[in-house]
C-alpha positions in Angstrom: -84.8 196.4 154.2 -85.9 193.2 152.5 -89.6 194.3 152.7 -88.7 197.6 151.0 -86.8 195.9 148.2 -89.5 193.3 147.6 -92.1 196.1 147.3 -89.8 198.5 145.4 -88.4 196.2 142.7 -91.6 195.7 140.7 -92.3 199.4 141.0 -88.8 200.3 139.8 -89.2 197.9 136.9 -92.5 199.4 136.0 -90.9 202.9 136.2 -88.0 201.8 134.0 -90.5 200.3 131.5 -92.2 203.7 131.4 -88.8 205.3 130.7 -88.2 202.8 127.9 -91.5 203.9 126.5 -90.4 207.6 126.5 -86.9 206.5 125.1 -88.5 204.8 122.2 -90.5 207.9 121.4 -87.3 210.0 121.6 -85.5 207.5 119.5 -88.2 207.6 116.8 -88.1 211.5 117.0 -84.3 211.3 116.3 -85.0 209.0 113.3 -87.2 211.8 111.8 -84.6 214.6 112.2 -82.6 216.5 114.8 -85.2 219.3 114.4 -88.0 216.8 115.1 -86.0 215.7 118.2 -85.8 219.3 119.5 -89.5 220.0 118.7 -90.9 216.7 119.9 -88.7 216.9 123.0 -90.1 220.4 123.8 -93.7 219.1 123.2 -93.0 216.1 125.5 -91.6 218.5 128.1 -94.7 220.6 128.0 -97.0 217.6 128.2 -94.9 216.0 131.0 -94.9 219.2 133.0 -98.7 219.4 132.8 -99.3 215.7 133.5 -96.8 215.4 136.4 -98.3 218.4 138.1 -102.0 217.3 137.6 -101.2 213.6 138.3 -99.7 214.6 141.6 -103.2 215.4 142.8 -104.8 212.2 141.4 -101.8 210.1 142.5 -102.2 211.0 146.2 -105.0 208.5 146.2 -102.3 206.0 146.9 -101.4 207.7 150.1 -105.0 207.9 151.2 -105.5 204.2 150.4 -102.3 203.2 152.2 -103.3 205.0 155.4 -106.8 203.4 155.3 -105.2 200.0 154.6 -103.1 200.5 157.8 -106.4 201.0 159.7 -108.0 197.8 158.5 -106.8 195.7 161.5 -108.5 198.0 164.1 -111.5 199.3 162.0 -112.0 197.1 158.9 -115.5 198.5 157.9 -114.4 202.1 158.3 -111.2 201.5 156.4 -112.9 199.8 153.5 -115.3 202.6 153.2 -112.5 205.2 153.2 -110.8 203.2 150.4 -114.0 203.0 148.4 -114.6 206.8 148.7 -111.0 207.6 147.9 -111.2 205.6 144.6 -114.5 207.3 143.6 -113.1 210.8 144.4 -110.0 210.1 142.3 -112.1 208.9 139.3 -114.3 212.0 139.6 -111.2 214.3 139.9 -109.6 212.6 136.8 -112.6 213.6 134.7 -112.6 217.2 135.9 -108.9 217.7 135.5 -109.0 216.2 131.9 -111.7 218.8 130.9 -109.8 221.7 132.4 -106.4 220.8 131.0 -107.8 220.1 127.5 -109.2 223.7 127.5 -105.9 225.1 128.7 -103.9 223.5 125.9 -105.1 226.2 123.5 -102.9 228.8 125.3 -99.7 226.8 125.2 -98.4 228.1 121.8 -98.7 231.7 123.1 -96.7 230.8 126.2 -94.0 229.2 124.1 -93.7 232.4 122.0 -93.4 234.5 125.1 -90.7 232.1 126.3 -88.7 233.0 123.2 -88.7 229.5 121.7 -87.7 229.1 118.1 -90.7 229.5 115.8 -89.9 226.3 113.8 -89.8 224.3 116.9 -93.2 225.4 118.3 -95.3 224.0 115.5 -93.8 220.5 115.8 -94.0 220.6 119.6 -97.7 221.4 119.6 -98.4 218.7 117.0 -97.1 216.2 119.5 -98.6 217.8 122.6 -102.0 218.1 121.1 -102.1 214.4 120.2 -100.9 213.5 123.7 -103.7 215.3 125.5 -106.0 212.3 124.5 -103.8 210.2 126.8 -104.8 212.3 129.9 -107.9 210.6 131.1 -106.7 207.0 130.6 -103.4 207.9 132.2 -105.2 209.5 135.2 -107.4 206.4 135.6 -104.4 204.1 135.5 -102.9 206.1 138.4 -106.1 205.5 140.4 -105.8 201.7 139.6 -102.1 201.8 140.4 -102.7 203.6 143.7 -105.2 200.9 144.8 -103.2 197.9 143.9 -99.9 199.2 145.2 -101.4 200.0 148.6 -102.5 196.4 148.8 -99.1 195.1 147.8 -100.1 193.9 144.4 -97.2 195.6 142.7 -96.3 192.9 140.3 -99.5 193.6 138.4 -98.2 197.2 137.9 -95.0 195.9 136.4 -96.9 193.6 134.0 -99.3 196.5 133.1 -96.3 198.8 132.3 -94.7 196.1 130.1 -97.9 195.6 128.1 -98.0 199.4 127.6 -94.6 199.4 125.8 -95.4 196.2 123.8 -98.6 197.9 122.6 -97.3 201.4 122.2 -94.2 200.9 120.1 -95.7 199.2 117.0 -98.7 201.5 117.1 -96.7 204.7 117.4 -94.2 203.5 114.7 -97.1 202.7 112.4 -98.7 206.1 112.9 -95.4 208.1 112.6 -93.7 206.3 109.7 -96.1 204.0 107.9 -99.0 206.5 107.9 -96.5 209.4 107.7 -98.0 211.3 110.6 -94.7 212.3 112.1 -94.6 213.7 115.6 -98.4 213.7 115.8 -98.4 210.0 115.1 -96.2 209.3 118.1 -98.6 211.2 120.3 -101.7 209.5 119.0 -100.0 206.1 119.3 -99.2 206.7 122.9 -102.7 207.9 123.6 -104.3 204.8 122.0 -101.9 202.5 123.9 -102.8 204.2 127.2 -106.5 203.7 126.6 -106.2 200.0 125.7 -104.0 199.3 128.8 -106.3 201.2 131.1 -109.4 199.2 130.0 -107.5 195.9 130.3 -106.0 196.7 133.7 -109.3 198.0 135.0 -111.0 194.7 134.0 -108.2 192.7 135.6 -108.2 194.7 138.9 -112.0 194.7 139.6 -112.3 191.0 138.6 -110.2 190.2 141.7 -112.2 189.4 144.9 -110.1 191.8 147.1 -110.9 194.7 144.8 -114.4 194.1 143.6 -116.0 196.0 146.5 -114.0 199.1 145.5 -115.2 199.2 141.9 -116.1 202.8 141.0 -119.4 201.8 139.3 -120.8 200.3 142.5 -122.8 202.4 145.0 -123.0 205.3 142.6 -125.1 207.2 145.1 -121.9 207.8 147.0 -120.5 210.1 144.2 -120.3 213.7 145.3 -118.2 216.7 144.7 -117.0 216.6 148.3 -115.3 213.3 147.6 -112.6 215.3 145.8 -111.9 217.4 149.0 -109.5 215.0 150.7 -107.6 214.5 147.4 -107.4 218.3 146.8 -106.4 219.2 150.4 -103.5 216.7 150.2 -102.9 216.9 146.5 -102.8 220.7 145.8 -99.7 221.2 147.9 -98.2 218.2 146.3 -99.1 219.5 142.8 -97.6 222.9 143.7 -94.4 221.2 144.8 -94.3 219.2 141.6 -94.9 222.3 139.5 -92.0 224.0 141.3 -89.7 221.1 140.7 -90.7 220.7 137.1 -90.5 224.5 136.8 -86.9 224.1 137.7 -86.3 221.2 135.3 -88.3 222.5 132.4 -87.3 226.1 133.0 -83.9 224.8 132.1 -85.5 223.5 128.9 -86.6 227.1 128.0 -83.1 228.4 128.8 -81.6 225.7 126.6 -83.9 226.8 123.8 -82.4 230.3 123.9 -79.0 228.9 123.2 -80.0 227.1 120.1 -81.5 224.0 118.5 -78.4 221.9 119.1 -78.3 222.7 122.8 -82.1 222.0 123.1 -81.7 218.6 121.4 -78.9 217.7 123.8 -80.9 219.0 126.7 -83.7 216.6 125.8 -81.3 213.7 125.9 -80.0 214.8 129.3 -83.5 215.1 130.6 -84.1 211.5 129.7 -80.9 210.6 131.6 -82.1 212.4 134.7 -85.5 210.8 134.2 -83.9 207.3 134.2 -82.3 207.8 137.6 -85.4 209.7 138.9 -87.7 206.7 138.0 -85.5 204.3 139.8 -85.5 206.5 142.9 -89.2 207.0 142.5 -89.8 203.3 142.7 -88.0 203.2 146.1 -89.8 206.3 147.2 -93.2 204.9 146.3 -92.5 201.6 148.1 -91.2 203.5 151.2 -94.1 205.9 151.2 -96.6 203.1 151.0 -95.0 201.4 154.0 -94.8 204.7 155.9 -98.5 205.4 155.1 -99.5 202.0 156.5 -97.4 202.5 159.6 -98.9 206.0 160.0 -102.4 204.6 159.8 -101.5 201.9 162.3 -99.8 204.4 164.6 -96.4 202.7 164.4 -93.7 205.4 164.6 -90.8 202.9 165.0 -91.8 201.4 161.7 -91.8 204.8 160.1 -88.3 205.5 161.4 -86.8 202.2 160.3 -88.3 202.5 156.8 -86.9 206.0 156.4 -83.4 205.1 157.5 -83.2 201.9 155.3 -84.7 203.6 152.2 -82.2 206.4 152.4 -79.3 204.0 152.5 -80.7 202.2 149.5 -81.3 205.4 147.5 -77.9 206.9 148.2 -76.0 203.7 147.3 -78.0 203.2 144.1 -77.8 206.8 143.0 -74.0 206.8 143.5 -73.6 203.7 141.3 -75.8 205.3 138.5 -73.7 208.5 138.7 -70.5 206.6 138.2 -71.9 204.7 135.2 -73.0 207.8 133.4 -69.7 209.6 134.0 -67.6 206.7 132.8 -69.5 205.8 129.7 -71.0 209.0 128.1 -70.4 207.8 124.5 -72.5 204.6 125.2 -75.3 206.7 126.7 -75.4 209.0 123.7 -75.3 206.1 121.3 -78.5 204.7 123.0 -80.3 207.7 121.5 -79.3 206.9 118.0 -76.6 209.7 117.8 -73.6 208.7 115.7 -70.1 209.3 117.1 -69.3 211.1 113.8 -71.5 214.0 115.0 -68.6 215.6 116.7 -70.2 218.9 117.7 -73.1 217.2 119.5 -70.9 214.5 121.0 -68.4 217.1 122.4 -71.2 219.2 123.9 -72.9 216.2 125.5 -69.6 214.9 127.1 -69.0 218.4 128.6 -72.4 218.3 130.4 -73.2 214.7 131.3 -71.0 214.6 134.4 -72.9 217.6 135.8 -76.2 215.8 135.2 -74.8 212.6 136.8 -74.0 214.5 140.0 -77.6 215.6 140.3 -78.7 212.0 140.7 -77.9 211.6 144.4 -79.3 214.9 145.6 -82.4 214.4 143.4 -82.9 211.0 145.0 -82.7 212.5 148.5 -85.2 215.2 147.9 -87.5 212.8 146.1 -87.5 210.2 148.9 -87.8 212.8 151.7 -90.9 214.5 150.2 -92.6 211.2 149.5 -92.0 209.9 153.1 -93.4 213.2 154.4 -96.5 212.7 152.2 -96.9 209.2 153.6 -97.5 211.0 156.9 -99.8 213.5 155.3 -97.3 216.3 155.7 -97.4 218.5 152.6 -97.5 222.2 153.3 -94.0 222.8 154.8 -92.3 220.6 152.2 -94.0 222.7 149.5 -92.4 225.9 151.0 -89.1 224.1 151.0 -89.3 223.3 147.3 -90.2 226.9 146.5 -87.0 228.1 148.4 -84.7 225.4 146.9 -85.9 225.4 143.3 -86.8 229.0 142.7 -84.7 231.0 145.1 -81.6 229.0 144.5 -82.0 226.7 141.5 -83.3 228.8 138.6 -81.3 232.0 139.4 -78.2 229.8 139.6 -79.0 228.2 136.2 -79.6 231.6 134.6 -76.4 233.1 136.0 -74.2 230.1 135.2 -75.6 229.7 131.7 -74.1 233.0 130.7 -70.7 231.7 131.8 -70.6 228.0 130.8 -73.7 227.5 128.6 -75.7 224.3 128.9 -73.4 223.0 131.7 -74.3 226.0 133.7 -78.0 225.4 133.3 -77.6 221.9 134.7 -75.2 223.1 137.5 -78.0 225.4 138.6 -80.5 222.6 138.6 -78.2 220.6 140.8 -77.9 223.5 143.2 -81.7 223.7 143.5 -82.1 220.0 144.1 -79.4 220.0 146.7 -80.8 222.9 148.7 -84.3 221.3 148.6 -82.9 217.9 149.6 -81.2 219.3 152.7 -84.4 221.3 153.8 -86.6 218.2 153.4 -84.3 216.0 155.3 -84.4 218.4 158.2 -88.2 218.4 158.1 -88.4 214.6 157.9 -86.1 214.1 160.9 -88.3 216.6 162.9 -91.5 214.8 161.8 -90.2 211.4 162.8 -89.2 212.7 166.3 -92.6 214.4 166.7 -94.5 211.2 165.7 -92.5 209.2 168.2 -93.0 211.7 171.0 -96.8 211.7 170.4 -96.9 207.9 170.4 -95.1 207.8 173.8 -97.5 210.3 175.3 -100.5 208.3 174.1 -99.0 205.1 175.5 -98.3 206.7 178.9 
């Protein structure tokens, strides 16, 4: 358990720093107006949905590198070559995805109109989203660098990199938004510029280190080929589909909230940040556990996989329970962190009626997040994707739509909780089966 915690803590801190970055943007949106908070939040939701889905493909480079790292003891030359090719494939894929997504941005306003979003909100949402698309390529490349360093255990550098992002982003975004009076677009351009600066700086730091020099993407350029993207796509497309299904549940709730009204949409954006806070903590543990499982999978160590899975679930369950209690007990404090005054009684009352439902989602969200990442560490991605489709779309969204008509915004979040819970149970069953299968195969090989 100590090994998981030592690897997870810097990743958790880096994830929380990333949340702080988003929170500062949300806070600055609220300083502009409630309408800007609703519009900017919608734009952020659109961008986040696109980025999370696409980055799931690029991000699986961490799983490939971790598995290859586990093979280094037995086959060092082969393993190093696999790491080098995985990095090159991820860089090439980052460029391709950036070009495709940038083209697709032109169709987003039409989709928001079809989704029955308020007209006054769409314009502001797109001003923020269009500015944020310039952050795509540097953010993808940062994921490649992060996947490489985390698989090698150099997670503290990720924490420092994340902290520098906030330090750089906040003053730049504030200057663009308020000093230059660019509003929501300024926040987007500020975040994009900060991502570019940090990506260049972190890239220089990483490939200046002896252990990473041989993996630099500008070396052995003759190795570049379209086929380098195939391992990433075969592993990443099911992961991206699962991510799209999950975010379809979460941000489908955003579209439902928009049909209630601007006030409900503004509160929903705050609630999304609350869920994101807990998600990022659990994601840090999930990343650490998946890296360890990937290394054990590459080294053919099923007992290590089993022990890591058990210990990580104990940690995630305990931590999620504590976070749930904090959010339920102190809702006014949570709301105040977003710059909302207690005198705004309508918003405060609506928030207090929903926050406890969101807090209860923390535990089941942690379970499904950890389970699916552990399965990915063993290169199991197809069946988990089917489970997410069942849980999120057959149970989650219909429940949210039905309950919304009875209890409003609280019903939307109750439906989201149903989807996360069903998905979590299905993934836990699959994880247990995969661990037993791995152990059985190992025993047969040893016999």
